[in-house]
PDB file of N, CA, C, O and CB in Angstrom:
ATOM      1  N   UNK A   1      35.596 -47.171  16.579  1.00  0.00           N
ATOM      2  CA  UNK A   1      35.551 -47.675  17.986  1.00  0.00           C
ATOM      3  C   UNK A   1      35.048 -48.984  17.909  1.00  0.00           C
ATOM      4  O   UNK A   1      34.090 -49.109  17.146  1.00  0.00           O
ATOM      5  CB  UNK A   1      34.701 -46.840  18.940  1.00  0.00           C
ATOM      6  N   UNK A   2      35.411 -49.935  18.456  1.00  0.00           N
ATOM      7  CA  UNK A   2      34.808 -51.306  18.549  1.00  0.00           C
ATOM      8  C   UNK A   2      34.050 -51.422  19.562  1.00  0.00           C
ATOM      9  O   UNK A   2      34.286 -50.947  20.673  1.00  0.00           O
ATOM     10  CB  UNK A   2      35.678 -52.336  18.618  1.00  0.00           C
ATOM     11  N   UNK A   3      32.921 -52.173  19.192  1.00  0.00           N
ATOM     12  CA  UNK A   3      32.126 -52.515  20.175  1.00  0.00           C
ATOM     13  C   UNK A   3      32.567 -54.033  20.989  1.00  0.00           C
ATOM     14  O   UNK A   3      32.597 -55.143  20.458  1.00  0.00           O
ATOM     15  CB  UNK A   3      30.728 -52.517  19.501  1.00  0.00           C
ATOM     16  N   UNK A   4      32.885 -53.703  22.402  1.00  0.00           N
ATOM     17  CA  UNK A   4      33.223 -54.826  23.030  1.00  0.00           C
ATOM     18  C   UNK A   4      34.562 -55.272  22.625  1.00  0.00           C
ATOM     19  O   UNK A   4      34.853 -56.379  23.077  1.00  0.00           O
ATOM     20  CB  UNK A   4      32.263 -55.793  22.818  1.00  0.00           C
ATOM     21  N   UNK A   5      35.415 -54.735  21.928  1.00  0.00           N
ATOM     22  CA  UNK A   5      36.479 -55.223  21.404  1.00  0.00           C
ATOM     23  C   UNK A   5      37.643 -54.564  22.366  1.00  0.00           C
ATOM     24  O   UNK A   5      37.356 -53.798  23.286  1.00  0.00           O
ATOM     25  CB  UNK A   5      36.527 -54.905  19.846  1.00  0.00           C
ATOM     26  N   UNK A   6      38.949 -54.940  22.053  1.00  0.00           N
ATOM     27  CA  UNK A   6      39.796 -54.478  22.895  1.00  0.00           C
ATOM     28  C   UNK A   6      40.716 -53.323  22.043  1.00  0.00           C
ATOM     29  O   UNK A   6      41.070 -53.555  20.887  1.00  0.00           O
ATOM     30  CB  UNK A   6      40.575 -55.711  23.512  1.00  0.00           C
ATOM     31  N   UNK A   7      41.002 -52.278  22.618  1.00  0.00           N
ATOM     32  CA  UNK A   7      41.628 -51.025  21.918  1.00  0.00           C
ATOM     33  C   UNK A   7      43.067 -51.523  22.447  1.00  0.00           C
ATOM     34  O   UNK A   7      43.354 -51.865  23.595  1.00  0.00           O
ATOM     35  CB  UNK A   7      41.022 -49.263  22.468  1.00  0.00           C
ATOM     36  N   UNK A   8      43.912 -51.472  21.284  1.00  0.00           N
ATOM     37  CA  UNK A   8      45.441 -51.577  21.479  1.00  0.00           C
ATOM     38  C   UNK A   8      46.090 -50.081  21.422  1.00  0.00           C
ATOM     39  O   UNK A   8      45.674 -49.367  20.509  1.00  0.00           O
ATOM     40  CB  UNK A   8      46.125 -52.569  20.247  1.00  0.00           C
ATOM     41  N   UNK A   9      46.880 -49.641  22.134  1.00  0.00           N
ATOM     42  CA  UNK A   9      47.633 -48.477  22.211  1.00  0.00           C
ATOM     43  C   UNK A   9      49.079 -48.925  22.189  1.00  0.00           C
ATOM     44  O   UNK A   9      49.595 -49.638  23.049  1.00  0.00           O
ATOM     45  CB  UNK A   9      47.274 -47.648  23.445  1.00  0.00           C
ATOM     46  N   UNK A  10      49.737 -48.386  21.013  1.00  0.00           N
ATOM     47  CA  UNK A  10      51.183 -48.648  20.782  1.00  0.00           C
ATOM     48  C   UNK A  10      52.006 -47.207  21.024  1.00  0.00           C
ATOM     49  O   UNK A  10      51.734 -46.087  20.592  1.00  0.00           O
ATOM     50  CB  UNK A  10      51.402 -49.262  19.181  1.00  0.00           C
ATOM     51  N   UNK A  11      53.049 -47.627  21.824  1.00  0.00           N
ATOM     52  CA  UNK A  11      53.897 -46.445  21.967  1.00  0.00           C
ATOM     53  C   UNK A  11      55.166 -47.079  21.790  1.00  0.00           C
ATOM     54  O   UNK A  11      55.459 -48.200  22.206  1.00  0.00           O
ATOM     55  CB  UNK A  11      53.762 -45.623  23.331  1.00  0.00           C
ATOM     56  N   UNK A  12      55.998 -46.198  21.067  1.00  0.00           N
ATOM     57  CA  UNK A  12      57.405 -46.933  20.702  1.00  0.00           C
ATOM     58  C   UNK A  12      58.393 -45.999  21.431  1.00  0.00           C
ATOM     59  O   UNK A  12      58.455 -44.773  21.339  1.00  0.00           O
ATOM     60  CB  UNK A  12      57.783 -47.048  18.911  1.00  0.00           C
ATOM     61  N   UNK A  13      59.116 -46.790  22.138  1.00  0.00           N
ATOM     62  CA  UNK A  13      60.443 -46.080  22.898  1.00  0.00           C
ATOM     63  C   UNK A  13      61.765 -45.732  21.899  1.00  0.00           C
ATOM     64  O   UNK A  13      62.493 -46.526  21.304  1.00  0.00           O
ATOM     65  CB  UNK A  13      61.051 -47.223  24.147  1.00  0.00           C
ATOM     66  N   UNK A  14      61.801 -44.541  21.925  1.00  0.00           N
ATOM     67  CA  UNK A  14      63.002 -44.054  21.099  1.00  0.00           C
ATOM     68  C   UNK A  14      64.174 -43.875  22.034  1.00  0.00           C
ATOM     69  O   UNK A  14      64.111 -43.404  23.169  1.00  0.00           O
ATOM     70  CB  UNK A  14      62.699 -42.655  20.332  1.00  0.00           C
ATOM     71  N   UNK A  15      65.144 -44.270  21.472  1.00  0.00           N
ATOM     72  CA  UNK A  15      66.654 -44.091  22.138  1.00  0.00           C
ATOM     73  C   UNK A  15      66.626 -44.398  23.732  1.00  0.00           C
ATOM     74  O   UNK A  15      67.234 -43.704  24.546  1.00  0.00           O
ATOM     75  CB  UNK A  15      67.242 -42.409  21.921  1.00  0.00           C
ATOM     76  N   UNK A  16      65.896 -45.448  24.046  1.00  0.00           N
ATOM     77  CA  UNK A  16      65.838 -45.995  25.361  1.00  0.00           C
ATOM     78  C   UNK A  16      65.214 -45.001  26.362  1.00  0.00           C
ATOM     79  O   UNK A  16      65.386 -45.167  27.569  1.00  0.00           O
ATOM     80  CB  UNK A  16      67.224 -46.399  25.799  1.00  0.00           C
ATOM     81  N   UNK A  17      64.432 -43.885  25.837  1.00  0.00           N
ATOM     82  CA  UNK A  17      63.842 -42.718  26.659  1.00  0.00           C
ATOM     83  C   UNK A  17      62.446 -43.379  27.219  1.00  0.00           C
ATOM     84  O   UNK A  17      61.423 -43.077  26.605  1.00  0.00           O
ATOM     85  CB  UNK A  17      63.564 -41.222  25.646  1.00  0.00           C
ATOM     86  N   UNK A  18      62.354 -44.144  28.195  1.00  0.00           N
ATOM     87  CA  UNK A  18      61.093 -44.609  28.732  1.00  0.00           C
ATOM     88  C   UNK A  18      60.236 -43.673  29.314  1.00  0.00           C
ATOM     89  O   UNK A  18      59.026 -43.846  29.170  1.00  0.00           O
ATOM     90  CB  UNK A  18      61.291 -45.539  29.642  1.00  0.00           C
ATOM     91  N   UNK A  19      60.706 -42.570  30.039  1.00  0.00           N
ATOM     92  CA  UNK A  19      59.997 -41.661  30.615  1.00  0.00           C
ATOM     93  C   UNK A  19      59.229 -40.921  29.555  1.00  0.00           C
ATOM     94  O   UNK A  19      58.103 -40.492  29.808  1.00  0.00           O
ATOM     95  CB  UNK A  19      60.819 -40.849  31.414  1.00  0.00           C
ATOM     96  N   UNK A  20      59.850 -40.735  28.257  1.00  0.00           N
ATOM     97  CA  UNK A  20      59.103 -39.768  27.366  1.00  0.00           C
ATOM     98  C   UNK A  20      58.091 -40.713  26.866  1.00  0.00           C
ATOM     99  O   UNK A  20      56.962 -40.255  26.693  1.00  0.00           O
ATOM    100  CB  UNK A  20      59.997 -39.016  26.149  1.00  0.00           C
ATOM    101  N   UNK A  21      58.314 -42.004  26.595  1.00  0.00           N
ATOM    102  CA  UNK A  21      57.497 -42.846  25.905  1.00  0.00           C
ATOM    103  C   UNK A  21      56.325 -43.258  26.743  1.00  0.00           C
ATOM    104  O   UNK A  21      55.332 -43.751  26.208  1.00  0.00           O
ATOM    105  CB  UNK A  21      58.243 -43.972  25.439  1.00  0.00           C
ATOM    106  N   UNK A  22      56.404 -43.074  28.028  1.00  0.00           N
ATOM    107  CA  UNK A  22      55.193 -43.321  29.117  1.00  0.00           C
ATOM    108  C   UNK A  22      54.406 -42.003  29.321  1.00  0.00           C
ATOM    109  O   UNK A  22      53.282 -41.982  29.824  1.00  0.00           O
ATOM    110  CB  UNK A  22      55.797 -43.818  30.667  1.00  0.00           C
ATOM    111  N   UNK A  23      55.051 -40.947  28.911  1.00  0.00           N
ATOM    112  CA  UNK A  23      54.217 -39.633  28.879  1.00  0.00           C
ATOM    113  C   UNK A  23      53.411 -39.774  27.550  1.00  0.00           C
ATOM    114  O   UNK A  23      52.193 -39.605  27.607  1.00  0.00           O
ATOM    115  CB  UNK A  23      55.200 -38.179  28.895  1.00  0.00           C
ATOM    116  N   UNK A  24      53.919 -40.029  26.527  1.00  0.00           N
ATOM    117  CA  UNK A  24      52.942 -40.149  25.123  1.00  0.00           C
ATOM    118  C   UNK A  24      52.081 -41.221  25.490  1.00  0.00           C
ATOM    119  O   UNK A  24      50.891 -41.039  25.234  1.00  0.00           O
ATOM    120  CB  UNK A  24      53.756 -40.552  23.577  1.00  0.00           C
ATOM    121  N   UNK A  25      52.377 -42.218  25.991  1.00  0.00           N
ATOM    122  CA  UNK A  25      51.224 -43.337  26.321  1.00  0.00           C
ATOM    123  C   UNK A  25      50.041 -42.753  26.959  1.00  0.00           C
ATOM    124  O   UNK A  25      48.877 -42.739  26.561  1.00  0.00           O
ATOM    125  CB  UNK A  25      51.736 -44.490  27.327  1.00  0.00           C
ATOM    126  N   UNK A  26      50.589 -42.251  28.077  1.00  0.00           N
ATOM    127  CA  UNK A  26      49.322 -41.367  28.885  1.00  0.00           C
ATOM    128  C   UNK A  26      48.678 -40.619  28.297  1.00  0.00           C
ATOM    129  O   UNK A  26      47.457 -40.692  28.437  1.00  0.00           O
ATOM    130  CB  UNK A  26      49.606 -40.532  29.881  1.00  0.00           C
ATOM    131  N   UNK A  27      49.221 -39.664  27.460  1.00  0.00           N
ATOM    132  CA  UNK A  27      48.403 -38.652  26.566  1.00  0.00           C
ATOM    133  C   UNK A  27      47.698 -39.418  25.594  1.00  0.00           C
ATOM    134  O   UNK A  27      46.553 -38.987  25.451  1.00  0.00           O
ATOM    135  CB  UNK A  27      49.292 -37.567  25.803  1.00  0.00           C
ATOM    136  N   UNK A  28      48.001 -40.528  24.778  1.00  0.00           N
ATOM    137  CA  UNK A  28      47.110 -41.176  23.948  1.00  0.00           C
ATOM    138  C   UNK A  28      45.998 -41.827  24.800  1.00  0.00           C
ATOM    139  O   UNK A  28      44.823 -41.722  24.447  1.00  0.00           O
ATOM    140  CB  UNK A  28      47.843 -42.173  23.098  1.00  0.00           C
ATOM    141  N   UNK A  29      46.329 -42.457  25.846  1.00  0.00           N
ATOM    142  CA  UNK A  29      45.130 -43.217  26.542  1.00  0.00           C
ATOM    143  C   UNK A  29      44.275 -42.136  26.875  1.00  0.00           C
ATOM    144  O   UNK A  29      43.106 -42.358  26.560  1.00  0.00           O
ATOM    145  CB  UNK A  29      45.497 -44.120  27.892  1.00  0.00           C
ATOM    146  N   UNK A  30      44.495 -40.958  27.450  1.00  0.00           N
ATOM    147  CA  UNK A  30      43.578 -39.896  27.913  1.00  0.00           C
ATOM    148  C   UNK A  30      43.046 -39.352  26.703  1.00  0.00           C
ATOM    149  O   UNK A  30      41.880 -38.984  26.847  1.00  0.00           O
ATOM    150  CB  UNK A  30      44.240 -38.798  28.791  1.00  0.00           C
ATOM    151  N   UNK A  31      43.553 -39.165  25.465  1.00  0.00           N
ATOM    152  CA  UNK A  31      42.703 -38.515  24.390  1.00  0.00           C
ATOM    153  C   UNK A  31      41.681 -39.462  23.754  1.00  0.00           C
ATOM    154  O   UNK A  31      40.595 -39.114  23.291  1.00  0.00           O
ATOM    155  CB  UNK A  31      43.607 -37.959  23.267  1.00  0.00           C
ATOM    156  N   UNK A  32      42.213 -40.809  23.794  1.00  0.00           N
ATOM    157  CA  UNK A  32      41.159 -41.775  23.244  1.00  0.00           C
ATOM    158  C   UNK A  32      40.135 -42.018  24.168  1.00  0.00           C
ATOM    159  O   UNK A  32      39.207 -42.666  23.686  1.00  0.00           O
ATOM    160  CB  UNK A  32      41.711 -43.087  22.859  1.00  0.00           C
ATOM    161  N   UNK A  33      40.003 -41.680  25.426  1.00  0.00           N
ATOM    162  CA  UNK A  33      39.014 -41.891  26.541  1.00  0.00           C
ATOM    163  C   UNK A  33      38.964 -43.412  27.013  1.00  0.00           C
ATOM    164  O   UNK A  33      37.928 -43.727  27.598  1.00  0.00           O
ATOM    165  CB  UNK A  33      37.549 -41.429  26.048  1.00  0.00           C
ATOM    166  N   UNK A  34      39.872 -44.345  26.856  1.00  0.00           N
ATOM    167  CA  UNK A  34      40.081 -45.709  27.302  1.00  0.00           C
ATOM    168  C   UNK A  34      39.888 -45.687  28.841  1.00  0.00           C
ATOM    169  O   UNK A  34      39.043 -46.442  29.323  1.00  0.00           O
ATOM    170  CB  UNK A  34      41.532 -46.258  26.874  1.00  0.00           C
ATOM    171  N   UNK A  35      40.527 -44.969  29.548  1.00  0.00           N
ATOM    172  CA  UNK A  35      40.491 -45.095  30.897  1.00  0.00           C
ATOM    173  C   UNK A  35      39.277 -44.772  31.670  1.00  0.00           C
ATOM    174  O   UNK A  35      38.912 -45.364  32.686  1.00  0.00           O
ATOM    175  CB  UNK A  35      41.439 -44.402  31.342  1.00  0.00           C
ATOM    176  N   UNK A  36      38.570 -43.592  30.987  1.00  0.00           N
ATOM    177  CA  UNK A  36      37.290 -43.103  31.520  1.00  0.00           C
ATOM    178  C   UNK A  36      36.267 -44.114  30.826  1.00  0.00           C
ATOM    179  O   UNK A  36      35.285 -44.301  31.544  1.00  0.00           O
ATOM    180  CB  UNK A  36      37.001 -41.445  31.152  1.00  0.00           C
ATOM    181  N   UNK A  37      36.239 -44.795  29.653  1.00  0.00           N
ATOM    182  CA  UNK A  37      35.297 -45.777  29.409  1.00  0.00           C
ATOM    183  C   UNK A  37      35.124 -46.775  30.311  1.00  0.00           C
ATOM    184  O   UNK A  37      34.033 -47.144  30.746  1.00  0.00           O
ATOM    185  CB  UNK A  37      35.513 -46.314  28.334  1.00  0.00           C
ATOM    186  N   UNK A  38      36.393 -47.305  30.652  1.00  0.00           N
ATOM    187  CA  UNK A  38      36.511 -48.342  31.429  1.00  0.00           C
ATOM    188  C   UNK A  38      36.008 -48.355  33.005  1.00  0.00           C
ATOM    189  O   UNK A  38      35.405 -49.281  33.547  1.00  0.00           O
ATOM    190  CB  UNK A  38      37.799 -48.588  31.323  1.00  0.00           C
ATOM    191  N   UNK A  39      36.411 -47.074  33.623  1.00  0.00           N
ATOM    192  CA  UNK A  39      35.887 -46.784  34.742  1.00  0.00           C
ATOM    193  C   UNK A  39      34.238 -46.515  34.720  1.00  0.00           C
ATOM    194  O   UNK A  39      33.520 -46.848  35.662  1.00  0.00           O
ATOM    195  CB  UNK A  39      36.659 -45.683  35.195  1.00  0.00           C
ATOM    196  N   UNK A  40      33.835 -45.987  33.738  1.00  0.00           N
ATOM    197  CA  UNK A  40      32.287 -45.778  33.667  1.00  0.00           C
ATOM    198  C   UNK A  40      31.445 -47.409  33.357  1.00  0.00           C
ATOM    199  O   UNK A  40      30.322 -47.748  33.732  1.00  0.00           O
ATOM    200  CB  UNK A  40      31.967 -44.533  32.222  1.00  0.00           C
ATOM    201  N   UNK A  41      32.355 -48.117  32.632  1.00  0.00           N
ATOM    202  CA  UNK A  41      31.678 -49.589  32.576  1.00  0.00           C
ATOM    203  C   UNK A  41      32.001 -50.573  33.659  1.00  0.00           C
ATOM    204  O   UNK A  41      31.690 -51.760  33.567  1.00  0.00           O
ATOM    205  CB  UNK A  41      32.079 -50.310  31.293  1.00  0.00           C
ATOM    206  N   UNK A  42      32.637 -50.054  34.699  1.00  0.00           N
ATOM    207  CA  UNK A  42      33.316 -50.975  35.849  1.00  0.00           C
ATOM    208  C   UNK A  42      32.084 -51.442  36.498  1.00  0.00           C
ATOM    209  O   UNK A  42      32.071 -52.653  36.715  1.00  0.00           O
ATOM    210  CB  UNK A  42      34.403 -50.165  36.998  1.00  0.00           C
ATOM    211  N   UNK A  43      31.138 -50.841  36.828  1.00  0.00           N
ATOM    212  CA  UNK A  43      29.957 -51.057  37.472  1.00  0.00           C
ATOM    213  C   UNK A  43      28.623 -50.778  36.752  1.00  0.00           C
ATOM    214  O   UNK A  43      28.489 -49.800  36.016  1.00  0.00           O
ATOM    215  CB  UNK A  43      30.022 -50.334  38.587  1.00  0.00           C
ATOM    216  N   UNK A  44      27.783 -51.541  36.953  1.00  0.00           N
ATOM    217  CA  UNK A  44      26.423 -51.164  36.513  1.00  0.00           C
ATOM    218  C   UNK A  44      25.632 -49.897  37.133  1.00  0.00           C
ATOM    219  O   UNK A  44      25.633 -49.652  38.340  1.00  0.00           O
ATOM    220  CB  UNK A  44      25.617 -52.330  36.758  1.00  0.00           C
ATOM    221  N   UNK A  45      25.106 -49.292  36.377  1.00  0.00           N
ATOM    222  CA  UNK A  45      24.564 -47.993  37.018  1.00  0.00           C
ATOM    223  C   UNK A  45      23.058 -48.005  36.305  1.00  0.00           C
ATOM    224  O   UNK A  45      22.848 -48.127  35.099  1.00  0.00           O
ATOM    225  CB  UNK A  45      25.606 -46.460  36.624  1.00  0.00           C
ATOM    226  N   UNK A  46      22.135 -47.858  37.281  1.00  0.00           N
ATOM    227  CA  UNK A  46      20.531 -47.871  36.774  1.00  0.00           C
ATOM    228  C   UNK A  46      20.722 -46.622  35.964  1.00  0.00           C
ATOM    229  O   UNK A  46      21.640 -45.817  36.117  1.00  0.00           O
ATOM    230  CB  UNK A  46      19.142 -47.741  38.089  1.00  0.00           C
ATOM    231  N   UNK A  47      19.578 -46.538  34.929  1.00  0.00           N
ATOM    232  CA  UNK A  47      19.269 -45.702  34.038  1.00  0.00           C
ATOM    233  C   UNK A  47      18.970 -44.201  34.882  1.00  0.00           C
ATOM    234  O   UNK A  47      19.291 -43.074  34.506  1.00  0.00           O
ATOM    235  CB  UNK A  47      18.065 -46.346  33.198  1.00  0.00           C
ATOM    236  N   UNK A  48      18.314 -44.557  36.026  1.00  0.00           N
ATOM    237  CA  UNK A  48      17.786 -43.159  36.823  1.00  0.00           C
ATOM    238  C   UNK A  48      19.028 -42.576  37.358  1.00  0.00           C
ATOM    239  O   UNK A  48      19.234 -41.363  37.308  1.00  0.00           O
ATOM    240  CB  UNK A  48      16.648 -43.421  38.179  1.00  0.00           C
ATOM    241  N   UNK A  49      19.897 -43.452  37.892  1.00  0.00           N
ATOM    242  CA  UNK A  49      21.102 -42.823  38.366  1.00  0.00           C
ATOM    243  C   UNK A  49      22.103 -42.136  37.311  1.00  0.00           C
ATOM    244  O   UNK A  49      22.795 -41.155  37.585  1.00  0.00           O
ATOM    245  CB  UNK A  49      21.821 -43.855  39.089  1.00  0.00           C
ATOM    246  N   UNK A  50      22.079 -42.838  35.970  1.00  0.00           N
ATOM    247  CA  UNK A  50      22.583 -41.920  35.218  1.00  0.00           C
ATOM    248  C   UNK A  50      22.183 -40.835  34.704  1.00  0.00           C
ATOM    249  O   UNK A  50      22.999 -39.960  34.415  1.00  0.00           O
ATOM    250  CB  UNK A  50      22.884 -42.311  34.536  1.00  0.00           C
ATOM    251  N   UNK A  51      20.630 -40.651  34.454  1.00  0.00           N
ATOM    252  CA  UNK A  51      19.806 -39.439  34.401  1.00  0.00           C
ATOM    253  C   UNK A  51      20.203 -38.453  35.553  1.00  0.00           C
ATOM    254  O   UNK A  51      20.347 -37.260  35.288  1.00  0.00           O
ATOM    255  CB  UNK A  51      18.280 -39.824  34.502  1.00  0.00           C
ATOM    256  N   UNK A  52      20.384 -38.930  36.838  1.00  0.00           N
ATOM    257  CA  UNK A  52      20.690 -37.922  37.843  1.00  0.00           C
ATOM    258  C   UNK A  52      22.147 -37.282  37.826  1.00  0.00           C
ATOM    259  O   UNK A  52      22.360 -36.089  38.040  1.00  0.00           O
ATOM    260  CB  UNK A  52      20.459 -38.551  39.165  1.00  0.00           C
ATOM    261  N   UNK A  53      23.085 -38.195  37.555  1.00  0.00           N
ATOM    262  CA  UNK A  53      24.282 -37.621  37.384  1.00  0.00           C
ATOM    263  C   UNK A  53      24.439 -36.742  36.321  1.00  0.00           C
ATOM    264  O   UNK A  53      24.918 -35.631  36.551  1.00  0.00           O
ATOM    265  CB  UNK A  53      25.144 -38.497  37.300  1.00  0.00           C
ATOM    266  N   UNK A  54      24.098 -37.073  35.138  1.00  0.00           N
ATOM    267  CA  UNK A  54      23.707 -36.209  34.066  1.00  0.00           C
ATOM    268  C   UNK A  54      23.241 -34.887  34.016  1.00  0.00           C
ATOM    269  O   UNK A  54      23.710 -34.034  33.263  1.00  0.00           O
ATOM    270  CB  UNK A  54      22.937 -36.712  33.551  1.00  0.00           C
ATOM    271  N   UNK A  55      22.140 -34.671  34.966  1.00  0.00           N
ATOM    272  CA  UNK A  55      21.518 -33.443  35.300  1.00  0.00           C
ATOM    273  C   UNK A  55      22.470 -32.699  36.271  1.00  0.00           C
ATOM    274  O   UNK A  55      22.573 -31.472  36.253  1.00  0.00           O
ATOM    275  CB  UNK A  55      20.100 -33.686  35.915  1.00  0.00           C
ATOM    276  N   UNK A  56      23.145 -33.483  37.100  1.00  0.00           N
ATOM    277  CA  UNK A  56      23.902 -32.863  38.202  1.00  0.00           C
ATOM    278  C   UNK A  56      24.962 -32.170  37.453  1.00  0.00           C
ATOM    279  O   UNK A  56      25.158 -30.975  37.671  1.00  0.00           O
ATOM    280  CB  UNK A  56      24.473 -33.897  39.310  1.00  0.00           C
ATOM    281  N   UNK A  57      25.777 -32.919  36.450  1.00  0.00           N
ATOM    282  CA  UNK A  57      26.999 -32.410  35.775  1.00  0.00           C
ATOM    283  C   UNK A  57      26.569 -31.381  34.937  1.00  0.00           C
ATOM    284  O   UNK A  57      27.382 -30.461  34.852  1.00  0.00           O
ATOM    285  CB  UNK A  57      27.769 -33.444  34.984  1.00  0.00           C
ATOM    286  N   UNK A  58      25.411 -31.235  34.210  1.00  0.00           N
ATOM    287  CA  UNK A  58      25.146 -30.096  33.354  1.00  0.00           C
ATOM    288  C   UNK A  58      24.611 -28.928  34.303  1.00  0.00           C
ATOM    289  O   UNK A  58      24.544 -27.794  33.828  1.00  0.00           O
ATOM    290  CB  UNK A  58      24.072 -30.494  32.180  1.00  0.00           C
ATOM    291  N   UNK A  59      24.221 -29.164  35.655  1.00  0.00           N
ATOM    292  CA  UNK A  59      24.212 -27.817  36.440  1.00  0.00           C
ATOM    293  C   UNK A  59      25.396 -27.268  36.870  1.00  0.00           C
ATOM    294  O   UNK A  59      25.648 -26.064  36.826  1.00  0.00           O
ATOM    295  CB  UNK A  59      23.481 -27.892  37.586  1.00  0.00           C
ATOM    296  N   UNK A  60      26.225 -28.242  37.340  1.00  0.00           N
ATOM    297  CA  UNK A  60      27.876 -27.723  37.660  1.00  0.00           C
ATOM    298  C   UNK A  60      28.353 -26.872  36.445  1.00  0.00           C
ATOM    299  O   UNK A  60      28.826 -25.748  36.610  1.00  0.00           O
ATOM    300  CB  UNK A  60      29.082 -29.146  37.825  1.00  0.00           C
ATOM    301  N   UNK A  61      28.205 -27.482  35.143  1.00  0.00           N
ATOM    302  CA  UNK A  61      28.975 -26.978  33.875  1.00  0.00           C
ATOM    303  C   UNK A  61      28.225 -25.543  33.750  1.00  0.00           C
ATOM    304  O   UNK A  61      28.875 -24.507  33.612  1.00  0.00           O
ATOM    305  CB  UNK A  61      28.794 -28.079  32.357  1.00  0.00           C
ATOM    306  N   UNK A  62      26.712 -25.564  33.814  1.00  0.00           N
ATOM    307  CA  UNK A  62      26.133 -24.280  33.580  1.00  0.00           C
ATOM    308  C   UNK A  62      26.605 -23.306  34.601  1.00  0.00           C
ATOM    309  O   UNK A  62      27.039 -22.225  34.202  1.00  0.00           O
ATOM    310  CB  UNK A  62      24.653 -24.356  33.577  1.00  0.00           C
ATOM    311  N   UNK A  63      26.571 -23.555  35.809  1.00  0.00           N
ATOM    312  CA  UNK A  63      27.286 -22.683  36.831  1.00  0.00           C
ATOM    313  C   UNK A  63      28.706 -22.188  36.547  1.00  0.00           C
ATOM    314  O   UNK A  63      29.063 -21.058  36.882  1.00  0.00           O
ATOM    315  CB  UNK A  63      27.364 -23.419  38.081  1.00  0.00           C
ATOM    316  N   UNK A  64      29.555 -23.105  35.886  1.00  0.00           N
ATOM    317  CA  UNK A  64      30.963 -22.764  35.698  1.00  0.00           C
ATOM    318  C   UNK A  64      30.955 -21.827  34.582  1.00  0.00           C
ATOM    319  O   UNK A  64      31.691 -20.841  34.627  1.00  0.00           O
ATOM    320  CB  UNK A  64      31.887 -23.994  35.423  1.00  0.00           C
ATOM    321  N   UNK A  65      30.054 -22.080  33.404  1.00  0.00           N
ATOM    322  CA  UNK A  65      29.819 -21.108  32.322  1.00  0.00           C
ATOM    323  C   UNK A  65      29.368 -19.726  32.630  1.00  0.00           C
ATOM    324  O   UNK A  65      29.889 -18.727  32.134  1.00  0.00           O
ATOM    325  CB  UNK A  65      28.884 -21.629  31.475  1.00  0.00           C
ATOM    326  N   UNK A  66      28.378 -19.713  33.470  1.00  0.00           N
ATOM    327  CA  UNK A  66      27.864 -18.485  34.402  1.00  0.00           C
ATOM    328  C   UNK A  66      29.147 -17.658  34.844  1.00  0.00           C
ATOM    329  O   UNK A  66      29.357 -16.509  34.455  1.00  0.00           O
ATOM    330  CB  UNK A  66      27.010 -19.063  35.857  1.00  0.00           C
ATOM    331  N   UNK A  67      29.902 -18.297  35.619  1.00  0.00           N
ATOM    332  CA  UNK A  67      31.069 -17.694  36.591  1.00  0.00           C
ATOM    333  C   UNK A  67      32.084 -17.054  35.343  1.00  0.00           C
ATOM    334  O   UNK A  67      32.566 -15.925  35.442  1.00  0.00           O
ATOM    335  CB  UNK A  67      31.985 -19.120  37.739  1.00  0.00           C
ATOM    336  N   UNK A  68      32.343 -17.997  34.098  1.00  0.00           N
ATOM    337  CA  UNK A  68      33.047 -17.396  33.203  1.00  0.00           C
ATOM    338  C   UNK A  68      32.705 -16.238  32.642  1.00  0.00           C
ATOM    339  O   UNK A  68      33.455 -15.265  32.562  1.00  0.00           O
ATOM    340  CB  UNK A  68      33.225 -18.090  32.404  1.00  0.00           C
ATOM    341  N   UNK A  69      31.280 -16.311  32.128  1.00  0.00           N
ATOM    342  CA  UNK A  69      30.789 -15.234  31.402  1.00  0.00           C
ATOM    343  C   UNK A  69      30.610 -13.829  32.188  1.00  0.00           C
ATOM    344  O   UNK A  69      30.722 -12.732  31.642  1.00  0.00           O
ATOM    345  CB  UNK A  69      29.520 -15.684  30.854  1.00  0.00           C
ATOM    346  N   UNK A  70      30.309 -14.038  33.578  1.00  0.00           N
ATOM    347  CA  UNK A  70      30.246 -12.764  34.502  1.00  0.00           C
ATOM    348  C   UNK A  70      31.487 -12.123  34.506  1.00  0.00           C
ATOM    349  O   UNK A  70      31.392 -10.898  34.448  1.00  0.00           O
ATOM    350  CB  UNK A  70      29.881 -13.054  35.970  1.00  0.00           C
ATOM    351  N   UNK A  71      32.796 -12.640  34.564  1.00  0.00           N
ATOM    352  CA  UNK A  71      34.036 -12.256  34.589  1.00  0.00           C
ATOM    353  C   UNK A  71      34.223 -11.363  33.371  1.00  0.00           C
ATOM    354  O   UNK A  71      34.841 -10.323  33.604  1.00  0.00           O
ATOM    355  CB  UNK A  71      34.925 -13.404  34.659  1.00  0.00           C
ATOM    356  N   UNK A  72      33.781 -11.572  32.012  1.00  0.00           N
ATOM    357  CA  UNK A  72      34.056 -10.792  31.119  1.00  0.00           C
ATOM    358  C   UNK A  72      33.021  -9.627  30.682  1.00  0.00           C
ATOM    359  O   UNK A  72      33.207  -8.965  29.661  1.00  0.00           O
ATOM    360  CB  UNK A  72      34.365 -11.586  30.190  1.00  0.00           C
ATOM    361  N   UNK A  73      31.904  -9.432  31.549  1.00  0.00           N
ATOM    362  CA  UNK A  73      31.006  -8.391  31.532  1.00  0.00           C
ATOM    363  C   UNK A  73      31.648  -7.098  32.068  1.00  0.00           C
ATOM    364  O   UNK A  73      30.989  -6.060  32.125  1.00  0.00           O
ATOM    365  CB  UNK A  73      29.811  -8.772  32.297  1.00  0.00           C
TER     366      UNK A  73
END
């Protein structure tokens, strides 16, 4: 991962099948996390706001885990 660099994603179009190439491109971008990283860095967030969001996400994830585990009991 490059610090402050540009990440390039190449997708080759085979047999003129642009739809399939676009699907593979979207999968590559989602897997590499490029789009989510861009959205995260689009605006500055103060450290306290980041901590609050992280805590909120942790609570949400723990509730999801609790719901999932209750179904298996």
